[in-house]
C-alpha positions in Angstrom: 0.0 0.0 0.0 2.8 2.5 0.8 4.3 1.9 -2.6 0.9 2.5 -4.1 0.4 5.7 -2.1 3.9 7.0 -3.1 2.8 6.8 -6.7 -0.4 8.6 -5.9 1.6 11.3 -4.0 3.8 11.8 -7.0 0.8 12.2 -9.3 -0.7 14.7 -6.8 2.4 16.8 -6.8 3.2 16.7 -10.5 -0.2 16.6 -12.1 -2.0 18.7 -9.5 -5.3 16.9 -9.4 -7.1 14.0 -10.9 -10.4 15.2 -12.3 -11.0 12.9 -15.3 -13.6 10.2 -14.5 -11.4 7.5 -16.0 -8.5 8.4 -13.6 -10.9 8.4 -10.6 -12.3 5.0 -11.8 -8.7 3.6 -11.9 -8.1 4.9 -8.4 -11.3 3.3 -7.1 -10.4 0.0 -8.7 -7.0 0.1 -7.0 -8.5 1.0 -3.6 -11.1 -1.7 -3.9 -8.4 -4.2 -4.5 -6.3 -3.0 -1.5 -9.2 -2.6 0.9 -10.6 -6.0 0.1 -7.1 -7.6 0.6 -7.1 -6.4 4.2 -10.8 -6.9 5.0 -11.7 -3.2 4.8 -14.3 -3.4 2.0 -16.5 -0.8 3.7 -13.7 1.7 3.7 -13.3 2.1 0.0 -15.4 5.3 -0.3 -13.5 7.0 2.5 -10.1 5.9 1.1 -11.0 7.2 -2.4 -12.4 10.5 -1.1 -9.2 10.8 1.1 -6.9 10.4 -1.9 -8.9 12.7 -4.1 -9.0 15.4 -1.4 -5.3 15.0 -1.0 -4.6 15.6 -4.7 -6.9 18.7 -4.7 -5.3 19.9 -1.5 -1.8 19.7 -2.9 -3.0 21.5 -6.1 -4.5 24.3 -4.0 -1.2 25.0 -2.3 1.1 24.6 -5.3 1.4 27.0 -8.2 1.6 24.5 -11.1 1.6 27.3 -13.7 4.8 28.7 -12.0 6.4 25.2 -12.2 5.5 25.0 -15.9 7.1 28.4 -16.5 10.3 27.4 -14.6 10.6 24.3 -16.7 10.5 26.3 -19.9 13.1 28.8 -18.7 16.8 28.8 -19.7 18.8 26.6 -17.3 20.7 29.5 -15.8 17.4 31.2 -14.7 15.8 28.2 -13.2 17.6 28.0 -9.8 16.5 31.4 -8.5 13.0 31.0 -9.7 12.8 27.5 -8.2 14.0 28.9 -4.9 11.3 31.6 -5.0 8.7 28.9 -5.9 9.7 26.8 -2.9 9.7 29.8 -0.5 6.2 30.7 -1.7 5.0 27.2 -1.3 6.5 26.9 2.1 4.1 29.6 3.3 1.6 26.8 3.3 3.8 24.2 5.0 1.4 23.5 7.8 -1.5 23.0 5.4 0.5 20.7 3.1 1.6 18.6 6.1 -2.1 18.4 7.2 -3.0 17.2 3.6 -0.5 14.4 3.9 -1.5 13.4 7.4 -5.2 13.3 6.5 -4.7 11.0 3.4 -2.5 8.7 5.5 -5.3 8.3 8.0 -7.8 7.8 5.1 -5.9 4.9 3.5 -4.4 3.3 6.6 -7.4 0.9 7.1 -6.6 -0.6 3.7 -3.0 -1.2 4.5 -1.1 -4.3 5.7 -1.5 -4.4 9.5 2.3 -5.0 9.6 2.8 -1.5 8.1 0.5 0.4 10.4 3.4 1.0 12.8 4.9 3.1 10.0 2.0 5.5 9.9 3.4 7.9 12.5 6.8 7.5 10.9 5.4 8.5 7.6 3.8 11.6 9.0 7.0 12.6 10.8 9.0 12.0 7.7 6.8 14.3 5.7 7.2 17.0 8.3 11.0 16.5 8.2 10.8 16.6 4.4 9.0 19.9 4.3 11.4 21.2 7.0 14.3 20.4 4.8 12.9 22.7 2.2 11.2 25.3 4.4 12.8 25.6 7.8 14.4 29.0 8.7 13.1 30.6 5.5 14.3 27.7 3.4 17.9 28.0 4.7 19.1 24.6 3.6 17.5 24.7 0.2 18.8 28.3 -0.3 22.3 27.1 0.4 21.9 24.2 -2.0 20.7 26.6 -4.7 23.1 29.5 -4.0 26.1 27.3 -3.8 25.7 26.3 -7.5 24.2 22.9 -7.0 22.3 22.9 -10.3 25.5 23.8 -12.3 27.4 21.0 -10.6 24.6 18.5 -11.2 24.6 19.5 -14.8 28.3 19.0 -15.0 27.9 15.5 -13.5 25.0 14.3 -15.5 27.0 11.5 -17.0 28.2 10.2 -13.6 24.7 10.4 -12.1 23.2 8.5 -15.0 25.9 5.9 -14.6 24.9 5.6 -11.0 21.4 4.6 -12.0 22.5 2.2 -14.8 22.8 -0.8 -12.4 19.3 -0.6 -11.2 17.9 0.1 -14.7 19.4 -3.1 -16.0 18.1 -5.4 -13.2 16.3 -8.1 -15.2 15.0 -9.8 -12.0 13.8 -6.7 -10.2 10.3 -8.3 -9.8 11.7 -11.3 -7.9 14.0 -9.3 -5.5 13.4 -9.6 -1.8 12.9 -6.3 0.1 16.5 -6.6 1.4 17.8 -7.1 -2.1 15.8 -4.2 -3.5 16.9 -1.9 -0.7 20.5 -2.9 -1.2 20.2 -2.0 -4.9 18.6 1.3 -4.1 21.2 2.0 -1.5 24.0 1.4 -4.0 22.4 4.0 -6.4 21.9 6.7 -3.8 25.3 6.2 -2.3 26.8 6.5 -5.8 24.9 9.7 -6.4 25.9 11.3 -3.1 29.6 10.3 -3.7 29.5 11.9 -7.1 28.1 15.1 -5.7 30.7 15.2 -2.9 33.2 16.5 -5.5 31.0 19.6 -6.1 32.6 22.9 -5.1 30.4 23.3 -2.1 29.5 20.6 0.5 25.9 21.8 0.7 25.1 20.0 -2.6 25.9 16.5 -1.4 24.6 17.3 2.1 21.2 18.4 0.9 20.8 15.4 -1.4 21.9 13.0 1.4 19.3 14.5 3.8 16.7 14.2 1.1 17.4 10.5 0.6 17.6 9.9 4.4 14.2 11.5 5.0 12.6 9.7 2.1 13.9 6.3 3.3 12.6 6.7 6.8 9.0 5.8 6.1 9.8 2.9 3.6 10.8 -0.7 3.9 14.3 0.6 3.3 14.5 2.6 6.6 17.8 0.9 7.4 19.3 3.1 4.6 18.1 6.2 6.5 20.1 5.1 9.5 23.2 4.4 7.4 22.9 7.8 5.7 22.6 9.5 9.1 25.8 7.8 10.4 27.6 9.0 7.3 26.3 12.5 7.7 27.4 12.6 11.4 30.8 11.4 10.4 31.1 14.2 7.8 30.6 16.9 10.5 
């Protein structure tokens, strides 16, 4: 369920909202399948409403037209505009966190009981994620942008693509155990951070490491968050 929800969250952030009846029908089919699996057939409507509300909620607090404009700008103009976009969005940090918390509560009855311990972890991770971008007037993200992270990432595109090549060519990814999948993901993220550590400013790798660490906390790969935290501490 959490992998399913991660996909929905991505759709909500990138696409803004799902209004087409076909998409809502697809969502309902998926929720019916998940809820039935865990004996929560009577919770389908609440789960669907919760996800739809979440997508609308994210759309209400995110300027998607601004994102579209940024994506069409020359590369050299994008960092400053993206920073402005993040700062503007962060004015609604509390509301965005509430959106996330509410949808987690809506879908949790249709989740594997073994995963329900992760609910509070997921909520905390989301708050940490928004803090990473928003805390102290977006201090960390501002350093990331102002220290030339985008230029360095552009310079290292080849290295970063090569980092992902191992996981892209996994022929047996569908048969991997959770431990094997996490190990594969860990290799990729470690490779990416290592590549970025040669950037002129340490804030580039530090921010990306923190982003990975926060993302991993509420997943089956939470052990990777602990490992990244140890590395970050040792870098201080």
